[in-house]
C-alpha positions in Angstrom: 27.0 18.8 -50.1 26.6 16.4 -47.1 29.0 15.2 -44.9 29.9 11.9 -43.7 28.6 12.7 -39.9 25.2 12.8 -41.7 24.6 9.2 -42.9 21.1 8.3 -41.6 19.7 11.9 -43.2 19.4 10.1 -46.7 17.6 7.7 -45.5 15.4 9.8 -43.6 14.4 12.1 -45.9 13.9 9.3 -48.8 11.6 7.8 -46.4 9.7 10.7 -45.7 9.8 11.2 -49.4 8.5 7.8 -50.4 5.7 8.5 -47.3 4.8 11.6 -48.5 4.4 10.5 -52.1 2.3 8.0 -51.0 -0.1 10.2 -48.7 -0.4 12.3 -52.0 -1.1 9.6 -53.9 -3.8 8.5 -51.8 -5.2 12.0 -51.2 -5.6 12.1 -54.7 -7.3 8.9 -55.2 -9.6 9.8 -52.1 -10.5 12.8 -53.9 -11.8 11.4 -57.5 -13.6 8.8 -54.7 -15.2 11.6 -53.0 -16.2 13.2 -56.0 -17.2 10.3 -58.3 -19.8 9.9 -54.6 -20.8 13.3 -55.1 -21.7 13.6 -58.5 -24.0 10.4 -57.6 -25.5 11.6 -54.9 -25.9 15.0 -57.0 -28.0 12.7 -59.7 -29.9 11.2 -57.2 -30.6 14.4 -55.1 -32.4 16.0 -57.8 -35.9 14.7 -57.0 -34.9 14.0 -53.3 -32.5 16.3 -51.8 -32.9 16.0 -48.1 -33.1 12.4 -48.5 -29.7 12.4 -50.1 -27.9 14.5 -47.2 -29.3 12.4 -44.9 -28.0 9.1 -45.7 -25.0 9.2 -47.6 -23.6 6.3 -49.1 -21.2 4.2 -46.8 -17.3 3.3 -47.4 -16.7 0.3 -49.5 -14.2 -2.5 -48.1 -11.4 -0.8 -50.6 -12.0 2.8 -49.5 -11.7 1.9 -45.7 -8.2 -0.4 -46.6 -6.8 2.6 -48.6 -7.9 4.8 -45.4 -6.1 2.8 -43.0 -3.2 3.0 -45.0 -2.8 6.7 -44.8 -3.1 6.4 -40.9 -0.6 4.1 -41.1 1.7 6.2 -43.3 1.0 8.9 -41.2 1.8 7.4 -38.5 4.9 5.9 -40.1 6.0 9.3 -40.6 5.4 11.1 -37.5 7.7 8.0 -36.0 10.2 8.1 -38.3 10.6 11.5 -37.5 10.5 11.5 -33.6 13.4 8.6 -34.0 15.5 11.0 -35.7 15.0 13.6 -33.3 15.5 11.8 -30.4 18.3 9.7 -32.4 17.6 6.3 -31.4 14.4 4.2 -31.7 11.4 4.5 -30.3 10.1 2.7 -27.4 6.7 1.4 -27.0 5.3 4.0 -25.0 6.7 6.7 -27.2 4.5 5.0 -30.0 1.8 4.9 -28.1 2.0 8.5 -27.3 1.9 9.7 -30.9 -1.5 7.5 -31.4 -3.1 9.0 -28.4 -1.9 12.4 -29.8 -3.9 12.2 -32.9 -7.6 11.6 -31.1 -6.4 13.6 -28.1 -4.8 16.4 -29.2 -5.2 17.7 -25.2 -2.2 15.5 -24.5 0.7 16.7 -26.5 1.5 19.7 -24.4 0.2 17.9 -21.1 3.7 18.2 -19.2 4.8 21.5 -21.0 1.2 23.1 -19.2 1.8 21.0 -16.1 5.6 23.0 -16.0 3.6 26.2 -16.4 1.6 25.6 -13.0 3.5 27.6 -10.2 4.6 25.3 -7.2 3.1 26.4 -4.1 5.8 27.7 -1.9 5.0 27.4 1.8 4.5 30.6 4.3 3.9 31.0 7.4 0.1 30.7 8.2 -1.4 32.5 11.5 -2.3 30.1 14.6 -5.9 29.2 14.2 -7.9 30.6 17.2 -9.9 28.0 17.8 -6.8 25.3 18.6 -5.8 24.9 21.8 -1.7 23.4 21.0 0.7 25.7 19.3 1.7 25.1 15.9 5.4 24.5 15.2 6.9 26.7 12.2 6.6 24.4 9.5 3.0 23.1 10.9 1.9 26.5 10.3 3.6 26.4 6.9 1.7 23.6 5.7 -1.5 24.6 7.3 -1.0 27.8 4.4 0.1 25.2 1.6 -3.2 23.5 2.5 -5.2 26.3 2.2 -3.7 27.3 -1.1 -4.1 23.8 -2.2 -7.9 23.3 -1.6 -8.5 26.6 -4.0 -6.1 25.5 -6.5 -7.0 22.9 -9.4 -6.2 20.4 -7.2 -8.8 21.0 -4.7 -6.2 18.9 -2.4 -3.2 17.0 -2.5 -0.5 14.7 -0.8 0.9 15.9 2.6 3.8 13.4 2.9 6.0 14.5 5.9 7.6 11.8 7.6 6.4 9.8 10.5 5.8 11.7 13.8 5.9 15.2 12.5 2.5 15.6 13.4 0.4 15.1 10.2 -2.9 14.4 11.9 -2.7 17.7 14.0 -2.0 19.7 10.9 -5.5 18.2 9.4 -7.0 18.9 12.6 -5.9 22.9 12.5 -7.5 22.7 8.7 -10.6 21.6 10.4 -10.8 24.3 12.9 -9.7 27.0 9.9 -12.4 25.9 7.9 -14.9 23.7 9.8 -17.9 23.1 7.0 -19.6 20.1 7.6 -19.2 16.9 7.0 -16.2 16.1 7.0 -14.9 12.1 6.6 -11.6 10.8 7.7 -10.9 7.3 7.0 -8.3 5.4 9.2 -6.5 2.2 10.2 -8.6 0.9 12.8 -5.8 1.1 15.3 -5.7 4.8 15.0 -9.5 5.8 14.8 -9.3 6.3 18.4 -6.3 8.3 18.4 -7.9 10.9 15.6 -11.0 11.0 18.4 -8.8 12.0 21.3 -6.4 14.3 19.5 -9.8 16.1 18.3 -11.2 16.2 21.7 -8.1 17.4 23.2 -7.1 20.6 20.8 -10.5 21.4 19.9 -13.5 22.9 21.6 -17.2 22.4 20.6 -16.6 20.1 17.7 -19.3 17.2 17.0 -17.3 13.8 16.4 -18.6 10.9 15.2 -16.9 7.0 15.2 -18.7 5.8 12.8 -17.4 1.8 13.3 -18.9 -1.3 14.6 -22.3 -3.0 14.2 -24.5 -0.3 15.7 -23.5 2.5 13.4 -26.0 4.9 12.0 -27.2 4.3 8.2 -29.4 7.8 7.9 -27.1 9.9 5.5 -28.9 13.1 7.1 -27.8 12.2 10.4 -24.4 12.1 9.3 -24.0 15.3 7.6 -24.7 16.8 11.4 -21.3 15.8 12.6 -18.2 17.9 12.2 -16.1 14.8 11.7 -16.9 11.3 10.9 -13.8 8.8 11.7 -14.2 5.1 9.9 -11.8 2.3 9.2 -10.7 1.7 5.4 -11.9 -1.9 6.6 -15.8 -0.4 6.8 -15.9 1.4 4.1 -14.8 -1.2 2.0 -17.5 -3.5 3.3 -19.9 -0.7 2.5 -18.9 -0.5 -1.0 -18.8 -4.2 -1.8 -22.4 -4.7 0.2 -23.7 -1.4 -2.3 -21.7 -3.0 -5.8 -22.0 -6.9 -5.5 -24.6 -7.3 -2.4 -24.7 -10.1 0.0 -26.7 -13.6 0.6 -30.0 -13.1 3.0 -32.3 -16.3 3.1 -30.7 -17.9 -0.4 -31.2 -14.3 -2.2 -28.5 -11.2 -3.1 -29.3 -8.6 -1.0 -27.7 -4.9 -2.4 -27.3 -2.1 0.3 -26.6 1.3 -0.4 -23.4 2.6 1.3 -24.3 5.5 3.6 -20.8 7.3 2.8 -21.1 6.9 -0.6 -24.3 8.8 -0.6 -23.0 12.0 0.9 -21.3 15.0 -0.8 -18.3 15.7 1.7 -16.9 18.7 2.5 -13.3 17.1 3.0 -12.1 13.7 2.9 -8.8 12.7 4.6 -7.2 9.3 3.8 -5.2 8.8 6.8 -1.8 6.3 5.6 -3.4 6.5 2.5 -0.9 3.8 1.5 -3.5 1.7 2.2 -5.2 2.3 -1.1 -1.9 1.4 -2.8 -2.9 -1.4 -4.9 -5.5 0.4 -7.7 -7.6 -3.2 -8.2 -8.4 -3.8 -4.7 -11.9 -3.1 -3.4 -10.5 -0.7 -0.5 -9.0 1.2 -3.1 -12.2 1.5 -5.6 -14.5 2.3 -2.3 -12.2 5.4 -1.5 -12.5 6.4 -5.5 -16.5 6.4 -5.5 -16.7 8.8 -2.3 -17.3 12.7 -3.5 -15.9 15.5 -2.1 -15.4 19.1 -2.5 -11.3 18.6 -1.3 -9.8 15.3 -1.1 -6.5 14.8 0.9 -4.0 11.9 1.1 -1.6 11.4 4.5 0.9 9.2 4.2 4.9 9.3 5.7 5.8 6.7 3.0 3.6 7.2 0.1 5.8 5.3 -2.1 7.2 1.7 -0.8 7.4 -1.1 -3.4 7.3 0.8 -7.0 6.3 3.8 -8.5 2.2 2.3 -9.9 1.3 2.4 -5.8 1.3 6.5 -6.5 -1.0 6.0 -8.8 -3.8 5.1 -6.3 -3.2 8.6 -4.9 -3.2 10.3 -7.7 -6.4 8.8 -9.1 -8.1 9.4 -5.8 -7.0 13.2 -5.8 -8.5 13.2 -9.1 -5.3 14.0 -11.0 -6.6 14.7 -14.9 -5.8 13.6 -17.3 -3.0 11.3 -15.4 -5.3 8.9 -13.9 -7.3 8.6 -17.1 -7.6 5.6 -19.7 -7.2 6.7 -22.9 -8.4 5.3 -26.7 -6.0 4.8 -29.4 -8.3 4.7 -32.1 -11.2 7.6 -30.6 -11.2 10.2 -28.3 -12.6 7.6 -25.6 -11.3 9.1 -22.3 -12.6 7.4 -18.8 -11.6 7.3 -15.1 -12.6 3.6 -15.3 -11.2 0.3 -17.3 -15.2 -0.4 -18.8 -14.8 -4.1 -20.3 -17.7 -6.2 -19.0 -17.5 -8.9 -21.6 -13.5 -8.4 -21.2 -13.5 -8.1 -25.2 -14.9 -4.3 -26.0 -14.8 -1.0 -24.3 -18.5 -0.2 -22.9 -17.8 3.4 -24.2 -16.5 2.9 -28.0 -16.7 -0.5 -28.4 -12.4 -0.8 -28.8 -10.6 -3.5 -27.9 -8.4 -3.6 -24.5 -5.2 -3.5 -26.2 -6.4 0.1 -28.0 -6.6 1.5 -24.5 -3.9 2.5 -21.9 -3.7 4.6 -18.6 -1.4 8.1 -19.3 0.3 7.2 -15.9 1.2 3.6 -17.1 2.4 5.0 -20.4 4.4 8.1 -19.4 5.4 7.1 -16.1 5.3 3.4 -14.8 6.3 1.5 -18.1 9.2 3.7 -19.0 10.9 3.5 -15.9 10.3 -0.4 -15.2 11.5 -1.0 -18.6 14.5 1.6 -19.2 15.2 2.0 -15.3 17.5 5.5 -15.1 18.4 5.5 -18.5 16.7 7.3 -21.5 13.0 7.5 -21.4 13.2 6.5 -17.5 15.2 9.1 -17.0 12.5 11.5 -18.6 9.8 9.9 -17.0 11.4 10.2 -13.2 11.6 14.1 -13.8 7.7 14.0 -15.5 7.1 12.3 -11.9 9.1 14.7 -9.6 7.0 17.7 -12.4 3.8 16.4 -11.2 4.6 15.6 -7.2 6.2 18.8 -6.6 2.7 20.3 -7.3 0.6 18.5 -5.4 2.9 16.9 -2.4 4.1 19.0 0.1 6.9 16.1 2.0 9.2 17.5 4.8 11.8 15.0 6.7 12.9 15.2 10.3 16.4 16.0 9.2 15.6 18.7 7.2 13.0 20.0 10.4 15.4 19.1 13.1 15.5 22.5 14.4 12.0 22.9 14.8 11.3 19.7 15.8 13.8 19.1 18.6 13.7 15.3 18.5 16.2 13.3 20.0 18.5 11.1 18.0 17.7 7.6 16.5 20.0 4.9 16.0 19.6 2.0 14.1 21.2 -1.2 15.0 21.3 -4.7 13.6 22.0 -7.3 15.7 23.3 -10.2 13.6 22.9 -13.7 15.4 24.0 -17.6 14.2 21.4 -20.5 14.6 22.3 -23.3 16.8 23.2 -26.2 15.8 20.0 -27.7 15.9 18.2 -24.8 14.4 20.7 -25.0 11.3 20.2 -28.5 11.0 16.3 -27.5 10.4 16.7 -24.5 8.5 19.1 -26.6 5.9 16.6 -29.5 5.8 13.6 -26.9 5.2 16.1 -25.0 2.6 17.1 -28.3 0.5 13.5 -29.4 0.4 12.6 -25.8 -0.6 14.8 -26.1 -3.4 13.7 -29.5 -4.2 10.5 -28.6 -4.8 11.3 -25.4 -7.3 13.3 -27.4 -9.5 10.6 -29.6 -9.8 7.9 -27.0 -10.6 11.0 -25.3 -13.2 11.3 -28.8 -14.5 8.2 -29.4 -15.7 7.4 -26.1 -16.4 4.8 -25.1 -14.0 6.4 -21.8 -12.1 3.3 -19.7 -12.9 0.5 -22.4 -11.6 2.8 -22.7 -8.4 3.9 -19.3 -7.5 2.0 -19.4 -4.3 3.5 -22.5 -3.3 6.6 -21.0 -4.0 5.5 -17.8 -1.7 4.7 -20.7 1.0 8.1 -21.7 0.7 9.7 -18.5 1.2 7.7 -17.5 4.6 8.2 -21.0 5.7 11.8 -20.1 5.4 11.5 -16.5 7.2 9.4 -18.3 10.3 12.1 -20.9 10.4 14.7 -18.3 11.4 12.2 -17.2 14.0 11.7 -20.6 15.4 11.0 -23.8 14.3 8.0 -24.4 16.1 6.1 -21.9 13.6 6.7 -24.4 10.9 6.7 -27.9 12.6 3.7 -26.8 14.8 2.0 -25.2 12.1 -1.6 -26.1 11.5 -1.1 -26.0 8.0 2.2 -27.7 8.0 2.1 -29.5 10.9 0.8 -32.6 9.7 4.0 -33.1 7.5 5.6 -33.3 11.0 3.5 -34.9 13.3 0.3 -36.6 13.4 -2.8 -35.4 14.3 -3.0 -36.3 18.0 0.3 -34.5 18.3 -0.7 -31.7 17.0 -3.8 -31.5 18.9 -5.0 -28.1 20.4 -5.6 -27.4 24.3 -7.5 -24.8 25.6 -5.0 -22.5 27.3 -5.4 -19.6 29.8 -4.5 -16.4 29.4 -3.3 -15.7 32.5 -0.8 -18.1 33.2 -0.3 -19.4 29.6 -0.9 -23.0 30.9 -3.8 -25.2 30.1 -7.0 -24.6 31.3 -8.5 -27.3 33.3 -11.8 -25.5 34.2 -12.0 -22.9 31.4 -14.3 -20.2 31.4 -15.3 -17.2 29.1 -15.5 -13.8 29.6 -17.6 -11.1 27.2 -14.6 -10.1 25.6 -14.1 -13.7 24.3 -10.9 -14.6 26.5 -10.3 -17.5 28.2 -9.3 -18.2 31.5 -9.2 -21.0 34.0 -11.4 -20.6 36.7 -9.1 -20.7 39.9 -6.9 -18.1 38.1 -10.0 -15.8 37.1 -10.6 -16.3 41.0 -7.3 -15.0 42.5 -7.2 -12.5 39.6 -10.4 -10.8 40.9 -9.7 -11.2 44.5 -6.6 -8.9 44.2 -8.1 -6.3 41.4 -9.4 -3.3 42.9 -11.3 -2.2 39.6 -11.2 -5.5 37.6 -10.5 -5.3 33.7 -9.8 -7.7 31.4 -5.5 -8.6 31.9 -5.6 -9.2 27.7 -7.4 -6.2 26.3 -7.9 -4.2 29.6 -11.4 -3.6 29.0 -13.8 -3.6 32.1 -14.2 -7.2 33.2 -17.6 -8.9 32.6 -17.0 -12.9 33.4 -19.6 -15.3 35.1 -17.2 -17.4 37.8 -20.2 -19.5 38.1 -20.8 -20.6 34.9 -20.3 -24.0 33.1 -17.0 -24.9 31.8 -15.9 -24.8 28.1 -15.3 -27.3 25.8 -12.3 -26.4 23.2 -15.2 -27.6 20.5 -17.4 -24.2 21.8 -14.7 -21.9 21.9 -12.5 -22.1 18.8 -14.5 -20.2 16.5 -14.7 -17.6 18.7 -11.0 -17.5 20.2 -8.0 -18.0 18.9 -6.0 -20.4 20.9 -2.7 -19.4 19.1 0.5 -22.2 19.1 0.7 -22.1 22.6 -2.2 -24.9 23.0 0.0 -27.2 20.7 3.0 -26.9 22.5 4.1 -29.2 25.3 5.5 -26.5 27.7 7.2 -28.8 30.1 9.9 -29.7 27.3 9.7 -26.8 25.2 12.7 -24.8 23.9 13.4 -21.2 23.0 14.9 -19.8 19.7 18.4 -18.5 19.1 16.3 -15.4 18.2 14.0 -15.1 20.7 17.0 -15.5 23.6 18.7 -12.8 21.8 15.9 -10.4 22.6 15.7 -11.7 26.0 19.2 -11.3 26.4 18.9 -7.4 25.2 15.6 -6.4 27.6 17.4 -7.8 30.2 20.4 -5.8 29.4 18.4 -2.9 29.3 16.4 -3.6 32.7 19.5 -3.8 34.4 20.8 -0.7 33.5 17.0 1.4 33.7 14.0 -0.8 34.8 12.0 2.0 33.5 12.4 1.7 30.4 9.8 0.7 27.9 10.4 -1.6 24.8 7.6 -2.3 21.8 8.3 -5.6 20.3 7.4 -6.0 16.7 6.7 -9.2 14.4 4.8 -10.1 11.4 3.7 -13.5 13.0 1.0 -13.8 15.7 2.5 -17.2 16.8 5.9 -16.1 17.2 4.4 -13.2 19.5 2.7 -15.9 21.4 6.5 -17.8 21.9 7.8 -14.3 22.6 5.1 -13.6 25.6 5.3 -16.8 27.5 9.3 -16.5 27.3 9.0 -13.0 28.5 6.5 -13.4 31.3 8.9 -16.6 32.6 11.7 -14.3 32.5 9.5 -11.9 34.4 8.8 -9.0 32.4 5.3 -7.4 32.5 3.9 -7.1 29.1 0.9 -6.2 27.3 -0.6 -7.1 23.5 -2.1 -5.5 20.6 -3.3 -7.2 18.1 -5.3 -7.0 14.8 -8.8 -8.9 16.0 -9.4 -6.5 18.9 -12.0 -4.0 18.8 -10.8 0.0 18.5 -11.8 0.4 22.2 -9.7 -2.7 23.1 -6.8 -1.5 21.5 -7.3 2.3 23.4 -7.5 0.1 26.4 -4.5 -1.5 25.8 -2.5 1.3 24.6 -3.7 3.4 27.7 -2.6 0.9 30.0 0.9 0.7 28.8 1.2 4.0 28.9 -0.2 4.6 32.2 2.0 1.6 34.1 5.5 2.4 35.2 5.5 -1.6 35.5 4.9 -2.7 32.1 7.8 -2.2 29.9 7.4 -4.5 27.1 4.3 -4.0 24.2 4.2 -7.1 22.0 2.4 -5.6 18.6 1.7 -7.2 15.7 3.0 -5.3 12.4 0.1 -5.1 10.5 -2.2 -4.0 13.4 -0.3 -1.4 15.3 2.8 -0.5 12.6 1.2 2.6 11.7 -1.0 5.6 13.1 0.0 4.7 16.7 1.7 7.2 19.5 3.8 5.3 21.9 6.7 7.9 22.7 6.3 6.2 26.2 9.0 3.7 25.1 12.5 4.3 23.7 13.2 1.2 21.9 12.3 -0.9 19.5 12.7 -4.5 18.4 12.0 -6.0 14.9 11.9 -9.3 15.3 11.5 -10.4 11.4 12.2 -8.5 7.9 9.8 -7.8 5.9 10.5 -6.9 1.9 9.2 -3.5 2.4 11.8 -1.2 4.5 8.7 1.6 4.6 6.8 -1.1 6.8 10.0 -0.7 9.2 10.2 2.8 9.4 6.8 3.4 10.1 6.7 1.0 13.1 10.1 2.2 14.0 8.5 5.9 14.1 6.2 4.8 16.4 8.5 6.2 19.1 10.5 8.6 17.4 7.8 11.8 16.8 6.5 14.7 18.6 6.2 14.6 22.2 9.7 11.8 22.5 12.3 13.3 24.7 14.7 10.2 25.1 17.2 9.5 22.6 15.8 6.0 20.7 17.2 2.6 19.3 15.6 0.8 16.8 17.2 -3.1 17.0 16.7 -5.3 13.9 17.1 -8.9 15.1 18.5 -10.9 12.0 19.7 -14.4 11.8 23.1 -14.9 9.6 23.4 -17.5 6.8 19.4 -17.4 6.0 17.3 -16.0 3.7 16.8 -13.0 5.9 20.0 -11.5 5.4 19.1 -11.6 1.3 16.0 -9.6 2.6 18.5 -6.8 4.3 20.2 -5.9 1.3 17.0 -6.0 -0.9 15.4 -3.3 1.8 18.9 -1.2 1.4 18.7 -1.0 -2.4 14.9 -0.1 -2.4 15.6 2.5 0.1 17.5 4.0 -2.0 15.1 4.3 -4.9 12.1 6.0 -2.4 14.6 8.5 -1.3 15.4 9.7 -4.6 12.0 9.4 -5.9 10.1 11.7 -2.9 13.6 13.8 -2.2 13.6 17.3 -3.5 17.6 17.0 -4.0 18.4 16.7 -7.7 21.7 14.8 -6.8 20.0 12.1 -4.9 18.7 10.6 -8.4 21.8 11.2 -9.9 23.5 8.8 -7.2 21.4 5.5 -8.1 22.8 3.2 -10.7 20.1 1.3 -13.2 20.5 -1.7 -11.3 19.2 -0.1 -7.9 16.2 1.1 -10.0 15.9 -2.6 -11.5 16.1 -3.8 -8.2 13.7 -1.4 -6.7 10.9 -2.6 -8.9 11.7 -6.3 -9.2 10.4 -7.3 -6.2 9.2 -11.1 -5.8 5.3 -10.3 -6.5 6.2 -7.6 -9.3 8.7 -10.3 -11.0 6.2 -12.7 -10.8 3.6 -10.5 -12.4 5.8 -9.3 -15.6 6.4 -13.1 -16.0 2.9 -14.0 -16.6 2.5 -11.0 -18.8 6.0 -12.0 -21.2 5.1 -16.0 -20.9 7.4 -18.0 -23.0 7.8 -21.1 -21.4 11.5 -21.5 -21.7 12.3 -18.3 -21.3 9.9 -18.1 -18.4 11.4 -20.9 -16.5 14.7 -19.7 -17.2 14.6 -16.7 -15.5 11.9 -17.4 -12.6 15.0 -20.2 -11.7 17.7 -17.6 -12.0 15.7 -15.1 -9.6 14.9 -17.3 -6.8 18.0 -19.5 -7.1 19.6 -16.0 -6.0 17.7 -16.4 -3.4 17.8 -20.4 -2.1 21.6 -20.9 -3.2 22.9 -17.7 -0.9 
């Protein structure tokens, strides 16, 4: 007798019975076919049995169809059973998982096997004998944990302590504890010299090589003689590109073997490992191909935009099977997406549609499609299970007693446009909406999404200073004639036009008279821009702009009439903040971050007029110039403001001499801003910290701040060990996190149906443009 609560059961059982009858019928038919074929083979095998065995008769087309139908029925039966068990329809990812289990049975219990692996609980290790600095308790715990991880199946892991908690010294202590050469450290260019300085300060007798610049050692045998080799992501990518794709020399493509990829390293460390977050970039691929016994990722912000970014770190660490691609039709398994002809797999010959990445199928796709509901919630649990076994993360709040850091206060200062700026911004805003409407009406949004990003960037620049748009090299012709945009040669000492320009060896340009006056007062002359030892010919011929433009950046100052130039609301807000700070304490140092180098030019000009002593760090500087500039800022009390390009110096710097951070423009990714704030809020800081974000109300920046709050909540829930943090997220929060502009556009490309595409994209951008 059946109850009313089980209405669906008769359907399921009858469906299963039908499937079983179809399968049994197919099996009997198959047996008949096989017996007939065996009989024929036996009759023919009398004169020559070996020949019959070695060359069986191929299957006919009808037999193949029956076999395919049988497989489909079995698959359908498995899907119905799982759907009945879950009480809902299966997602595409769940159907894919069932298909993978047929040819890859090891994947059936992959998550159960992972849960059976013990989670390594950190314990205190003894202080390494050869380390000069005393480790804090939580650093001793991480040293013990890293040793255990290297002896586990992972042979490495992800150290994800918050910025400023001493990840560099923790890794150096591991080198001291187990110093087997050679070890490779890959870091942002700005951090290379800091690694060298810290190793020199805290260890003895460790041979270190900075493998950067034009005159690099190319012999792998020589590289193996060093304990630690320090290099940058750009150098690794360049070496890998020359090895794989080659470069042009005298009209021919020449390939050059990468010395780094020819060595079996003992240990490879990726500092600021989120630099490889995009798996398809050459930088990520270059790091993937490096070989070593142990591999480590260091990052205070391993997750920035979406869960997919964690894949690159899992892939680098060699997470098997989570980083692999699997075929749904056979037992093909590969770490690489190998489709040379874009149609068939190089290994098994099946199409790309039959291959899937386990990470995408089990974690990324369910979270993106379902958020925190159903399959998405289960995917979050899987992700947490994986990270618990290969990642160690401590926050400053959790280890406040050990760190003894002063408090950090984040202040959002909100200002408004002046009437003139407001008029210009609304004009640009209207133009942007009109341009986007044109794309939407014509159905060419996908063909112009780079132009859409350009429109958004202009709006962000206009909120900083109108000249960033009006005097831009790329857009300036829209507003001024080519004569009005002509670029003059500017002296880097006085920020005025250099009538008699000369160039130093470091390629910075100065007026001859300004340089003579500077040298007459300088005891040990150094470049006033990069602070390297100064080499300049005072008697050399004057330079022309045409000859200097390829080698020296002139910046936006050369395109302005400084006699009538006006500042902006945001720059004046910064001047007000710094002036008030100088009144309270003239020795307090400040860091000013911006993503736009031209904006830093304007800020530098205005601050120098206000009487501030400044220095700058830019991406064009060599590691030696960056280190010299940092030392100049640290060791000179009168230098109170440090202007830094966010991309060049937003990570890996230790600037505890400063106690104020000013973020001049907001970015979609809040992790970038957190990294910048923690340049000063780190070990060695003893003064209270303030981070001031300058935001213009009624502009696109207020929208960006809202997006940052949503993304921060998502990141904290993913990386936190607190189960309740995930429960506080709403599905909208998760979807907001994974629909930043770039990802949304990519999804739209994949799901392109023209009308839906135009309407969906228009709604997304209208929410930005329309306010």
